[in-house]
Every structure is written in structure tokens, then in C-alpha cells.
C-alpha positions in Angstrom: -6.8 -49.8 31.5 -9.5 -48.4 29.2 -8.4 -45.4 27.2 -10.5 -43.2 24.9 -9.8 -41.7 21.4 -11.9 -38.8 20.2 -13.4 -39.4 16.8 -13.8 -36.7 14.2 -17.4 -36.0 15.3 -16.5 -35.9 19.0 -17.6 -39.5 19.8 -15.4 -41.2 22.4 -14.1 -44.6 21.2 -12.9 -46.9 24.0 -9.7 -48.9 23.5 -7.0 -50.8 25.4 -3.4 -51.6 24.7 -2.2 -55.0 25.9 1.6 -55.0 26.1 3.7 -57.2 24.0 7.2 -57.3 22.5 8.5 -56.1 19.2 6.9 -55.3 15.9 3.8 -53.4 14.9 0.8 -53.9 17.3 -2.1 -56.0 16.2 -5.4 -54.1 16.1 -8.4 -56.4 16.9 -11.8 -55.3 15.5 -14.9 -57.1 16.8 -18.2 -57.6 15.0 -21.8 -56.5 15.4 -23.4 -56.5 18.9 -20.2 -57.6 20.5 -17.2 -56.0 22.3 -13.6 -56.5 23.2 -14.3 -58.8 26.1 -16.6 -61.2 24.3 -14.8 -61.4 21.0 -11.1 -61.2 21.9 -10.6 -61.7 25.6 -12.8 -64.7 26.4 -11.8 -66.5 23.2 -8.1 -66.2 24.0 -7.1 -63.9 21.2 -5.5 -61.2 23.3 -3.4 -63.7 25.1 -2.4 -65.4 21.8 -1.3 -62.1 20.3 0.7 -61.1 23.4 2.3 -64.5 23.7 3.4 -64.2 20.1 5.5 -61.2 21.1 3.2 -58.5 19.7 1.2 -55.8 21.5 -2.6 -56.0 21.0 -4.9 -53.0 20.6 -8.5 -53.8 21.2 -11.3 -51.4 20.4 -15.0 -51.2 21.2 -16.7 -49.9 18.0 -19.0 -47.0 18.5 -22.4 -48.2 19.6 -20.8 -51.1 21.6 -19.1 -51.8 24.9 -17.6 -48.7 26.6 -17.7 -46.5 23.5 -20.2 -43.7 22.9 -23.5 -44.9 21.5 -25.0 -42.4 19.0 -28.7 -43.0 18.1 -28.8 -41.6 14.5 -27.9 -43.7 11.5 -25.5 -41.2 9.9 -23.2 -41.7 12.9 -22.6 -45.2 11.7 -21.7 -44.6 8.1 -19.0 -47.2 7.3 -16.4 -44.5 6.5 -17.0 -42.9 9.9 -16.5 -46.3 11.6 -13.2 -46.7 9.6 -12.1 -43.3 10.7 -12.6 -44.3 14.3 -9.9 -46.9 14.0 -7.5 -44.3 12.7 -8.3 -42.1 15.7 -7.6 -45.1 18.0 -4.2 -45.9 16.5 -3.3 -42.2 16.5 -4.2 -42.0 20.2 -2.3 -45.2 20.9 0.8 -43.8 19.2 1.1 -46.6 16.6 2.6 -45.6 13.3 1.4 -48.8 11.7 -0.7 -51.9 12.7 -1.6 -55.3 11.5 -5.3 -55.9 11.7 -7.5 -58.9 12.6 -11.2 -58.2 12.1 -14.3 -60.3 12.4 -17.7 -60.2 10.9 -19.0 -56.5 10.7 -15.5 -55.5 11.8 -14.2 -56.6 8.4 -16.1 -53.9 6.6 -14.9 -51.4 9.2 -11.3 -52.5 8.8 -11.6 -52.3 5.0 -12.9 -48.8 5.3 -9.9 -47.9 7.5 -7.6 -49.4 4.9 -9.1 -47.3 2.2 -8.7 -44.2 4.4 -5.2 -44.8 5.5 -3.5 -47.7 3.6 -0.1 -46.7 4.8 -1.1 -47.4 8.4 -1.8 -51.1 7.8 0.8 -53.8 7.2 -1.4 -56.9 6.8 -5.1 -57.7 7.2 -7.0 -60.8 8.3 -10.7 -60.8 7.6 -12.7 -63.4 9.4 -16.4 -64.3 9.2 -17.3 -62.0 6.3 -17.9 -62.2 2.6 -19.2 -60.1 -0.2 -22.8 -59.9 1.0 -23.7 -57.4 3.7 -26.2 -59.1 6.1 -28.2 -56.0 7.0 -28.9 -55.2 3.4 -31.4 -58.1 3.4 -33.2 -57.0 6.6 -36.5 -55.2 6.7 -35.5 -52.1 8.8 -39.1 -51.7 10.0 -38.8 -55.2 11.5 -35.5 -54.3 13.1 -37.0 -51.1 14.6 -40.0 -53.0 15.8 -37.9 -55.6 17.6 -35.4 -53.2 19.1 -37.5 -50.1 19.9 -40.9 -51.6 20.5 -40.2 -55.2 21.5 -42.3 -56.7 18.7 -41.4 -60.1 17.5 -39.9 -60.3 14.0 -41.1 -62.7 11.3 -37.5 -62.9 10.1 -35.7 -65.7 12.0 -32.2 -64.2 11.2 -33.2 -60.8 12.7 -34.4 -62.5 15.8 -31.4 -64.8 16.0 -28.9 -61.9 15.8 -30.7 -59.2 17.8 -32.5 -61.0 20.6 -29.3 -62.3 22.2 -27.8 -58.8 21.9 -30.7 -57.3 23.8 -30.6 -60.0 26.4 -26.9 -59.2 26.9 -27.7 -55.6 27.6 -27.0 -53.9 24.3 -28.5 -50.4 23.7 -31.5 -51.0 21.4 -31.5 -47.4 20.0 -27.8 -47.6 19.1 -28.2 -51.0 17.5 -31.1 -49.8 15.4 -29.1 -46.8 14.2 -26.1 -49.0 13.5 -28.1 -51.4 11.4 -29.6 -48.6 9.3 -26.2 -46.8 9.0 -24.2 -49.9 7.9 -26.8 -51.6 5.7 -25.4 -52.3 2.2 -21.8 -51.3 3.0 -19.4 -52.8 0.6 -16.4 -54.9 1.6 -13.8 -52.9 -0.4 -10.5 -54.3 -1.5 -7.6 -52.8 0.3 -5.1 -52.2 -2.5 -1.5 -53.1 -1.8 -2.2 -54.7 1.6 -1.8 -58.5 1.9 -5.1 -60.1 3.0 -6.1 -63.4 4.4 -9.8 -64.4 4.5 -10.9 -66.9 7.2 -14.4 -68.6 7.3 -15.9 -71.4 9.3 -16.9 -74.3 7.2 -20.5 -74.2 8.6 -20.9 -70.4 8.7 -23.4 -69.0 6.2 -22.4 -65.4 6.9 -19.2 -65.3 4.9 -20.7 -67.0 1.8 -18.7 -66.2 -1.2 -15.5 -65.4 0.8 -13.4 -67.9 -1.1 -14.4 -66.6 -4.5 -13.8 -63.0 -3.3 -10.4 -64.0 -2.0 -9.5 -65.4 -5.4 -10.7 -62.2 -7.1 -8.5 -60.1 -4.8 -5.5 -62.4 -5.0 -5.8 -62.9 -1.3 -5.4 -66.0 0.9 -8.3 -68.1 2.1 -8.6 -70.5 5.0 -11.7 -72.6 5.9 -12.0 -73.8 9.5 -13.5 -77.3 9.5 -16.7 -77.9 11.5 -17.0 -74.3 12.8 -19.9 -71.8 12.6 -20.0 -68.0 13.0 -19.5 -68.1 16.8 -17.2 -71.1 17.2 -14.8 -70.0 14.5 -13.5 -67.3 16.9 -12.3 -69.9 19.4 -10.4 -72.0 16.9 -6.7 -72.4 17.6 -6.2 -73.0 13.9 -7.6 -69.6 13.2 -5.3 -67.9 15.7 -2.2 -69.8 14.5 -2.9 -69.1 10.9 -3.7 -65.4 11.4 -0.6 -64.8 13.5 1.6 -66.7 11.1 0.2 -64.6 8.2 0.7 -61.4 10.1 4.3 -62.4 10.8 4.9 -63.0 7.1 5.4 -66.7 7.5 2.6 -67.6 5.1 3.3 -65.3 2.2 2.0 -68.0 -0.2 -1.5 -67.5 1.2 -1.7 -64.0 -0.3 -0.6 -65.0 -3.8 
């Protein structure tokens, strides 16, 4: 059943709680132009978390899925997105969660960790590195493609945005999100054990291994996987759940 948390600015953030057993729930945070169903349900993540004996909390970030979709860039400031996660776990009645985040969701989760470090036990960051993708984009080309249907000369903009539009994403909300998030830092969550995961053939998290070393975090490369196929990897699921359960403490040294 879809539930809604009210954010600080009144936006409604959709989430679901998938029953499990003991321990802190696992909060699953999707990436750009995606949603709970595509990132976590169809890839088997929700089932894997529940089968491990944990509850899963899934959230549609604002601008996505069943959540509200503001159309101004300020509504997507990274600190505001992080605060949305706090509103969700408060609404769900969770004192503390472990977090698995992917792609853009990693910056949102890191913002949440900065805002409320006592509410996160452990953090898995998949498909993200030190470079924020949107910072390299020409926002005029983004607006042209999303708001006016003009082709972009930037192959990456087209590769990311065209499928989102084809899948029914709100173009005004996506344009505002890109502008609001562009250049957001991936900030180190002090005092929280972190595991980075990156597909071997994924260019998006370039530099993640070096960043993990700088933070004293763990790092796992998934052989033969790109940005999309990394999510379906059983190795990713097993390593993430083992890390969240404390079985792989050495990865965070």
C-alpha cells in the first residue's frame, strides 16, 4: 500500500513499507528518472531484503513515481531531497534505517546522512562517484529537449532523458530537478560505515574507488556490468546485505 509523508515544504512523498523480520528497516533510494518499481521491485531488491529478514522501505523521490512533482529548481535542492527521506522514515515510524542508494539517490542519501547521522546505521552507495553528471550538462539543451522536444547535440543528455520521456516522466519536473541538483556534492557521512559499489563497465561512478579509499570506505566492483545491469546483479545484493548486516566489517576499513 502506498503511503505519503509530508515534506517540510508541503510536498507529498510516496513510500511503501514491505514487511520483514527483525532489525532496522532498509531504506531503498532510487536514481534519476526512475522509481520504486523499476529500480527495486523489478530487479528483485525488495524480495532480497525481505527474504534476508529485514523490512524494506521504498520511496519515490519528489519529481518521480507517485510523489509530488514540483516544477521549480529550488524544490530540488539536494538538502531538500535529503530532508524528504527523513520525513519518510519519521512517517514510517523507524528510529533508524540502513540505506541502499543508487546513482542520484546516493547524493540524496548522503544529504540525509548529513542532516540526521544518528538515523542511519550503514550506507551502501551504488552507481555514483565524485563527479555529478548534471554539472557537465548544458541546461539550455536540457530545457530544449524536455520542454520543447528539440534534439540535443549532447549524446549523454539524449541517452538519459529520451528514455525517461518515453516512459512517461514529467518533462517540467525533470528539467527542474536537473537544474536543482546540478553540481551537488557527494558528501562524506561522518561516523557511518559506507560501501561503494560500481559496475566494471559503468562510466557514471568514475573515481568511486579512489573516493572510497579517501573516506576509508569499502569498494566493490561488479564485473561486466554497466549502469543499468549493475542493479540486477546478485553479487551486488548479497554484498550489500552482508555489509548492512555487519558481516563484512573489513570492507569499511
